[in-house]
N, C-alpha and C positions, 0 to 999 in steps of 0.2 A: 333621580338613578334608575337603571335600567332594572325594567321588569321580565327581561329575557333571559333563560335558566344559562348561568354560565359555570366554569369548572375550570380547577388549579390542580395541575399534577407533579406532585414531587415525586418521579420516579427515578429511584438512585441507586436499586438493589443491595442496600443496606440496612432501610427501614424505609419503606414507600409509605405516603401519604398523599390522599386526595381528598380536596376540598369542593364542595357544591353549596349552591346558594336557595336550594330547595330540601323540601323534607316531601316525604309520602309516605303516609299509613293506609294498610288495607282497607278497603271499604272507602278511602277519604281520597278527595282531589289532592294534587302536588299544591303545596304551599310556599312561593316564592317569599325570600327573604332571609330565614333562618338558615346560619351556615353547619354545614353538616360534614365533620371530618371521617374518613375511613382509612383505617391502617392494615397494612401487612407486612408479613416479615417477623422477625429480621432475615437478613440474609435471602431475601427474596426470587423467588424462580417463575419459570411459565413451566406448565406440564402438558404433555402431550395424552390427549384422550381420543379414543375409537382406534378404528383400524381403515388404512385405506383412502379412499376417497372422503369417506366420512371421518375422518381425524380432523382434529383442530386442535389449537393451544389455546390454553387457560390461564389466566393470571390471576393475582390478586389473592386473596384468604381462600378462596377453593382449592390455588394451587398450595399453599401453607400446610392443609390438612390432608392433601390428596398422599397416596402411598405411591403414587407413580414416579419410577426413577428411585425409589428409597432403596434398591438392591434385591438380591434375587430371593432375599426372603420372602418377597412380596408378589413371587411369580410372575408372570408376564408383563405385569404393568410395574413391576421394580426395575426394568431394564435400563439402565442409566440414560440410555439416548432419548427417555422421554420426560426427563426434565433438564431445562438450562437455565444458569443463575443469570440473573438480571445483568449481573457485571459483565459477565462474559460478554453478552448482548451488546451491552452500551461500549464495550472497549471494541470492537468489531468480531468478534465471532460468532459463528453459528449464521443462520441462512435468514438474516432479517431481510424484508420487515416483517414478514409472517408471523416469527416466536417472538418479537419486542412488540410488535402491537399489541399482544393479549394482557400485555402489561398495563395497555391503555383505556382496555374498556373494561365494562362494569360499572365501577362507583360514581363516576358523572355522565355517563352515557346518556345521551340528549340534550346537553348541553350545546349552546349555539356557537359561544365563544369558549376557546380554551387558551390557557398559557403551561407552557411545559418549562419545568426549572432545569436549567444545565448548569454543572461547575463551571466555577470561574478560575479555571488552572490548564494550564499549557495543554492537556491532555484532549481538551473539547477543543478538537481543529474542525477545521471544516466540514470534513468526511462526517465525523461523529455528528455533527449537527443536522446534515442531509441526512444520514441514516436513522435519527431521531424523528423527522420530521418525515421520510419513508415510512417510518411505523406508524405514527400519527394519521398517516393518510390511509393505510391499510385497514387501521382501526375505525377509521371514516368520522375522525373527529371534526367538526365542523371547525373553521376559522383558528386552526392551531397557531401557536405565536412561541417563540422561544425567547426565556429571559434567565439571564444568569442569577445564581443564588445569592452573590450578594447585594443583588438590586433587589429582589423580591424578599429578602429578609427587611431590607430599608423599607420598603411598601407596606410590610407588615407593621414594622414600628411607626411609620407615618400612622397606619390607618387606627393604630392602639393608643395614640395622644402621644407617645414614648417620645416624639421630637415634634416640635411642630414650627421652628424657625430654620431660614437659611443657613446654609453654611457645611463646611465638612463632616462627616462622620465618617468611622471606620466599622467594616464588618469583618468579622473574624470567623471565617466556616471550617467545622472541623472535616479534612476531605480524604481521601484516601491514603496519601502518601503524607500527610500531615496537617497543617494549615493552610487556606487560602487568605491571604491578607488583603482586604481594597478599602482604598479610599474614596469615597462619593461625596459628590459635593449637591447638596439639595438645594433646589433652586426653584423659585415661582415662575408657573407658566402658565399662559392662559387655555383654560377649557371652556365647554361649553355653557356651563353655569357659572362661569368665573374663575378666579386662579385658585391654583391649586399648586400644592408642592410635591416636586417631582425628581426622583433622583438622575446627578449625571455622572456617567463612567467616562473617565476620561485616559484611562490606561487600563493593562489587563493587572488581573491580582499580582500578587507575590507567592510564590509559595515556598514554606518554610515548612522544610522536610522536619519528620521525628519519630519517632514511637506513638505518640498520642493518635497517628493518622489512623483512621479506619482500617487499613490493609494490615499493618502491623499487629493492631488489636486481635483480628480473626485469627492469623496467624497462629498467635500466641496461646488464644482460647481453644485453637484447633489441638494444639500440640498437649495442652491438660486436657481435654477429652481424650485425646489417642491413649496416652500414658506413656511410660516408658518405653512400651515395646517399638511404639514407631507405627507408621501406618503399613497397613499389610491386607490382606483381604478378610483377616479376623476383626481388625479394630475398623473397617470401612465405615460401619454401621456409626461408631461414635463419633467420626468425623463429618458424617451428616446430620448430624443431632440438631434439634432446634434450640437446644442447650446452648451451641456453640457460639450462635450470634447474639442470644440474649446473655451471656458472660461478656462478650467483645462487647457491647454496647452499656454494661452496668445494669440490666434487667433483672428483675430475682429471676432465681433458677431452681424451680421446684422439680423435685425428682421426675425424671422423664424415661417412660418405659419405649424398648427400642426394639425392633426386630431383626434378627441375624441373618446371614445369608442362607442359614441353614433351616430355618422358618421359626427357630427358638426365639423365647425372648429375654430382654436384657432390661438393665437401665443403668440408668446415669443421673448423678447427682453432683451438681457443680457448685450447689449454694454457699458451699463456703470458700470456693474458689477466688482469685482475685487476677487479673490480667495487669495490676499495675504495680508492679515492684519497682521501678524507675522510670520516671517519664520526664522526657527533657528534649529540647529541638536541637537539631543538626546546625544550623544556624540563628543568627540575631533575629530578634521578632523586629520589623521597622517601628520609627518612632510616630506618635501622634501627635504631636504638640498641638496641634491647631483645632483637634476635632474636638466638637461640642458633646460626644457619646461613643463608647465603642460598645458597639454589640455583638455578642458571640452567639453565633449559630450553629447547634449540633444535635442530632440524633440520639446521641449518647441519654443514660439517665445515670443515677445513683450515683456510686463512686468513680465512676468514667467522667460523668459530667462534674462532679465536684472538682475532681481533678486538675480537668481541662480548665475551669474558670480560675483554678489557684494559680495553674501554671500562666494564665493569659495574667491574671493581676501580678503575679510577680515578676513578668517582663516588662509590661508598659508601666507600672507604678500607680495602678491606681485600680479600681474594681471597676469590670466591665458590667455591661447589661444583657443578662442571660434571655435571651428570647426561647420561648415552648418549642417543642418539638414540631409542631405543626406551623411553625411561622412561614416555612419556606412554602409549604402548600396555601398556606392561608393570604401569602404575599401573591401567589400564583393566581388566587381567586381573584384578589382587588384587580390585578394587572387585566385579568380578562374582565370584570366589569368595566373597567375606566375604557379599554377599549371597544367594549360595546357601547361607551355613552360619548364617543368620540374624543375623550380627554385623553391627553400626554399619559402615556404612561412612565417613560423615562429617556433619557436622551444618551447616546452612547456613540463611542468613538469607532470610526472604520480601520483596521489594520492597515498600516502605510502599504502601499505597492508602488514600486518604482519600476523604472526601465532606462534604458540607456538613450539620448539624443543624440544628434552631432549639428555642432554650433560653429563658430569662425574659431572658437579655440580649439575644436574638437569633442571629442565626447565627453558627455558629463552625463550625470543623475539627473532623473526627472522624476518626479512624484505624481503618481495619477490619482493616490489619494491624499490629501492633504493630512498630515496627523493634529492639525490644530482644530479641526471642524469635529463636531459632534452632530449628532443627526439625532432626530425623532424617531424612536423606535416606530416600526411600521411604513418607515416612506423608504424611499428609493432616493439612493446616491448614485450621481453622474460625474465623471468628472469634471469640474468647472472649464478646464483648456485641456484640450487632449494631447499628446505628444505625436510628433508630427515627424514623418520620415522619408525618405526619397528612395525610391527603388531604382537601380542603374537599367538599361535597357538591355533586353535579351536576357532577363533573370526570370527563373519559372516561381521561384519561393522565396521568401523571405524570413530570416531569423532574427528572433525578439526577443532580447533577456530580458529577464522580469526578476524582482526581488520581491519576496512577502516579508512582512513582519512577522515574527517569531518562528519562520520556517528555518532550519539550520543552513540551506544551502539555497542560492540563486539557481533559477532553473533558463534552460535555451528552448523557447518554442519555435519550429517551423512551420511556417504557412505556406503549402502550395496553393500557388494560383492557377487560375483555370488555363490559363495559356502563358507565354513569355511575353514581357511588355514588349512593344514597339520602341517604347520611347523611355525617357526618363519621367517615373510616376511618383509624385505623391500619395502617401496613405499617412492617415491618422489610428492612433491610439488611444480608446477611451475604456472606462472601467463602470459598470452598472452593480450596484449592492446594496441589499437591504441589513442592518446591524443583527447577529447573530443568526442570519436564516441560511448558513451554507455557502457554498462558494462563490466570489465575485464573478460576474460576467465580464471577462476579456474581448474586446471587440475591434477588430482592424479595419479600417472603412479604407476600400479602395476604389475612387472614383471612377477611374479607368476604364474599371472593369463592370461598374455599376453595380456592384455588390459588397457586401460585408462579409468576415471570417470570424469566428467565434474561436478562441483560444482555450485549449483545456489546460490549465494550472497541472492537474495529476496527469495528463500524458508529455508534456513539456519532459526534458531531459536534466537531472539535476548536473550543475558546474561545481567541479569540488573547490575553486578558486574561491577566494571571498572578493566582494563586490567593487571593492578600490583594483585588485587587480585584473578582474574582467575589462573595468572601462581602460586600465593602462593598456590590457593587450589591441583593444580598439581603436588607439587614438587614432591610427591610420590604420588603412583598410586590412583586416585580419585574413591572413591566408587562407584559403580554404583546405576543408577536410574531407574526404570522403566520406560520403554517408554511411553509416550503420548499414549492414545486410542484414534483412527481414525477407526469409523464404516464404512465401503467404502460402495461407492454406484456401481450402476451398471446395466445393461439393464434388468436383469432376471425380478425382480416387475414389469416391465415397459411392458413386453409383454405376451400376453393372456397365461396361463396354460391350462391344461385339465379341470382343475374345477372351474376357474375364471378366470375373465377379468383382463388382467394387467392394469396399470395406464395410457395407451396411452388410450385405450378403454374408460376405465371409465371416463376421462378428458372429451373426446368427447361426452362420453353420457349425463353426468351430467352438464356440463357447458350449455346445452340446456335446461336442467328442469326447471320449475319454484319451485319445491321443492326438492332440491340437498339429496342423499340417502350419507349422512355425515357417517353414520356407514358404509357402505361399502367401502367409501374411505380412511376411518380411517383404516379400516384393512389392504388394500393393502398397506397404507402406513408403518403400523407397522409389515406387513410380511418382511421375510427375507431369500427369496430362493438363495438357493446356498450361504449365507453370504452376499449378497447383498442386502441394503434398497433402497427402490427409489431415498432418499438423503443421503447424508452422513452426518455424526455426526458434521462435519465442515459447513455444510450447502449448499454442492456443488452438481449441478445437473452430470449426465453422459455428457461426451463430445458429445455424438450423438444426443441429445436433441434437436430438431431444435425450432426457433422461435415462430413456431404455437402453440407447446406445451407449451413452456415456457407461453406463455401470456394466453392461458386456465388454467395453475395453478396459475398462477397469478391472475386471473380473480376468481377462485374460494377460492381462498388464501381470497380475498377482502370482499367475500360473507360469508365465513365465520368468518372473523371479525365482519361482521354487524349482524350475526345472533349470536353471543356470546354475542356480545354489547348489541344488544335488550334482549338477555336473563338477561345480570346485570341489564339493567334498568326496569327490570321487566315487559319487553313486550312480553308476551309467544304465541309462534304460533306453527303451527304443524313442523316447521323445528327446533326450539330449545328448544323442551320439555325436552332434555337431553343433555349431554356432549358431544356428536358425534363429532361436530363442533370444540369443543376445542379439542377435541383429533387430528383430522386432523390436526391442527395448530400446536399440539406439537410434532408431529412424522415428523414434517418438520425440526427438531432440529434448527440447528443456523439459517436457512434459517426463520424461525418463526418472523412476525414481534415483534419488541421490547415490544410494548405495551402488548402484552400478559403476558409475565414475569410481568409486573407490576400489572397486573390484578391478577396474581397468587398469588404475594409476598402478596398484600392488603388482599386475601382471608385466608394467613396464619398467617398474623400478627393480624386480626382480631377475632382469634380463641378463644382467651381466652377471650372473653367479656361476658358479663353477657348476657343470652337470645341469644347465637349465631346463626344467620342465614344467609345462603348464598344461591344464586342460584346453583352455583357449586358444592353444598355439599348436596345432597338431601338424602344420607345414608352414612354409615361409609367408604365403598370401593371406596367413590368418592376420599377420601384425597388421594390415590394412585396416580392418575391421576396429582391432584394437586402439590403436590410433585415431584414425578418421573418426572412429565410434565415440571416443573421448571429447575429440573437438566438436561435435555434433549435441553431446548431451548436456555439457558444462554450462551452468546458469547462474553460479554464486562466486563472488568474489575471490573467497578463500580458498574453492576448489582451483579457480584460474591462476591465482599465485602460486600455488602446489605446484601445478602442472608447467608453468613457465620455468620455475625453479629447476624441474626437474630437468626439461628439456635444454633450457640455457647453461646449466652446468655441464654441458657434454660438448664433446669436439664438433662445429659446425660442419667440418669437413666430413666426418662420418655420417651425417645425416642423409636419411633416402627422403627422398621429394616427395612421395607417398606417406611417408610416417611423422617425422618429425616436422617436416616444413607444410604439411598440408594442416597439421592439427593445429600451429602455431598460427597459421593463416586465419585457419575457422573460430580461432579465439578472438584474434584482434580486429577481423573484421565483425563479428557479430556480437560484439559487448561494448558497452561504454567504459566497463571497468577494466577490464585487462591491460587496453593501453595505458592505463595510469598505473600499471603495475610494473612499466619499464622505466629502468634509469639509463644515463647515457651507454653504459657500458654494456645492456643488453641491444640497446639499438646497435651501438657499434659488429657486435655478431651476427645481429641479423641483416646489417649491410653485406656483411663478408659472406654470408651464406648466398643472399640475394647473386651477388657478384659470381660465386662460384657456379651457379646454375643457371644463370644466363650466359656465362662464357661455355660452359658444357654442351650447350645447344646451338652454338654458332657454328655453322656449316653441316648441321643436321637437319633431319626432317622433323624436330621438334616435337615428339612424340613423349618426352617427359619435360614439357614445358607449362603444362595446366596450372600449376598452384605457384609458379614463378611470380607472374604479375599479379595475385591473387595476393603473396605475401608483400608485394612493394606497396601496393593500395593499404593493406592492414596496419603496415608497420607507418604508413604517413598518417593513421590514426593518433599516432604518439602525439600530435599536435593537439589532442585533446588536454594534454599533459603540458605539451609544453608548445606554446602557441607558433612559435618561429623554429620547430624543430625540423630538421629536414627540409629547411627552404633555400633555393639556389639563391647566392649572395649571401647567405648568412649563415648557412652549414655546411662544412665542406663535406661531409657525408653524402649531402645531395648531389654535390660533383660527381661522386664516385656512381651513383645510380643514373644521372643522367646518361653519363659515360657509356654504360651497358646498355640501357636503354637504347640509344641513337647507334649502337654498336648492332644490335640485333634488328632495329628497323633497315640498316643499312644491307645486313646479312640476308632477311628475308625478301627485302627489294630486288638484289645484285645477284643471290645466290641462281648457278644455274639450275635450270628444271629438271629433273629424273626423266631417262628416256624411258623407264617403264608407265605405260600409261594411267594405271591406278595409282602408282606411287605421286606422278607429276598433278593428278587429280587432287591427292591428299594433301600434298604440300601445298596449294592454291587456295587449298581451303583455310589451311594454317594462316595463311597472308593475308586472305580476306576477314579474317577472326583478330588475330593479333595486333596489325596496325593499327586500325582505330583504337585500340585499347590502350596502344603503346603512347600514341599520341597525346589520349586523354590524363595518362600518368606523368609525360611530362609538363602538361599546364598545372597538373596537381602540385609537382615539386617546384613550380613557378608560384604556387600560391593563387593561380587563375582557373582551378578546375571549376565546370561549371555543368558535368554529369552527372545529377544525383542517382543516376541507375549505374554508376561506374561496377561497383564491386556485384551488383547481381548482373550486369553483361558477363563480367569475367569470370562468375559460378558459371553460367550458362555455357559460355565457350569452353570450360572445363568439364562439363559433365560427357 
């Protein structure tokens, strides 16, 4: 047995426990061997103490008793931002890992090996696991290891002698939404000192939702504490009472003294209340016919625990074995000790990860991770057989479809190669992963380039189709789809130039002014030196921007909203006499607050009303900002669908090329969800509009042609929903587009040049710009497009 200090952590946010294998008394040496448990909660939090650079986050029992974040009655320390619930951090809110790390500090500090419990539920995604590992690293836990709660409960039962033989056992855990039900197989494995019994997890647990879940119980307890008045400023202190968590978990509820927002004292007594009027499950419990034992693991006590055990006994037809509330923390201690000793902790399956390969019979599924394999925890799995591809000559990128078990949708990852391949080249795809240790490492190996590329699942694009449909769509070569347009951000517009201040300087100067120069700010936001915007079209800032400048930008954004809101409410002032503040907001692209999109949509919807008047539209050119600003800032699927419906329900012959055409071109080119909202009728109307715009520019100087090619490329992205949509030889609408594109090519090539020198030079520039674009658009119609920067090129030419 190890003589090193080990720690087990059950940080769950409902009732946290930590276990360590040493004790220490004042004036005495530490003694390794005795198991010591520490508890915090219920409904655990971390609190922020101190100010400025000296501030830090504190968790555990200190956070339980601290007044920080408990309301205005406690003065400055009661500010709600000083307290964050562990549950919200585990679920991805807050600025982890700094906050979440505080929950792991203290009780087992100094342990050489640590095991951390994670819920065996669908909510414990790879990102959640990475978040917990990052917090453990921030807390400087040494050798942290994530282990499923069901496995830890089984390890505790093994250690306690409750089960001694190989075979299946069931573990039922109370969770946020109900019960997590897992069947583990106990197997003999070789340890350093002989055979040892270890759990084997062969699948994800089943989630059985119901009112017995911690979440419903806490909500019910909070409703009881608040009373019939409901939540308000007067009852907020009741909602924060420790008695809420105690009642939800069935713990005794002595009278609790609370502080009101006014500073007065109040009390709450929930000792006679109950959260258990009716306990039932929403779906039936799985059967456990061959399990030698059924263990129930819960953090609750008293009547809640009794009700849970009775419910399980009734559902499964026999009495379960009730484990103590410390079982998971104890199991984590056992896991840490086993890992320290070099003994097997448990065996786990890896979620199946699949891709698509091509063989003699066409496209087929290929499993990069075999679902039948299990791996000893702590070891690295690598695909036994990689997937093999062949990239055609001339391609500078390769697309890989991936499907991951438990993820709702497959994804498509695009890997950009260093240079176009000179000849057809083989590549291989393989996976490395540890059980329960965050994201799989997906590697594309390209021997022809002498390097490999790592594929990030999170950066890959969702594909709304099911896996079989995707395989079917690539049975033969899939038609090309113009790549989504992302206008990049960079430091160039943030830095001062020879003739104008950069955004860094403007933010500092304007944030101190009583009247902001919105015009100058908007001009800088709309500028694009060296092809870089202050903010990308996805709403991202350059990585180098620090918190001070972000806060200045956010503060000015709030002021711009207030200025624009005042204008909407007919409260004129020196800072809102024009649309400059609105322009500043829309050039933030998708970082613009969503309410601005609602304002612009309302303006467009009211356009056809009798006696139309609107603060945004003082003259006709204002409509360009209204429409194009809306196309720039829209970033959610619901708003995209709303805009498309408003515009497509109007007559396309009446559209303005800088209004409706530009807006829809922006939406379709920059979003992966907007093209999915189109149906056949919509695409037909858009093709009709494209034909109109192309024909109107024939025999002209093409001054109104800016967004016409843009709209063609955007509507071709409908292939995200219909892979063979607008494909020559398959879709008659493609023939209509080809005809007007070829007419424009012929016109640009044969039209006599103007006699005026300036007009002749301008027309020549149009030819140089548009002829290569039209050629690329014809290739896309044939499904053979190969220019990944097509939309970016069109966008640049349209400026």
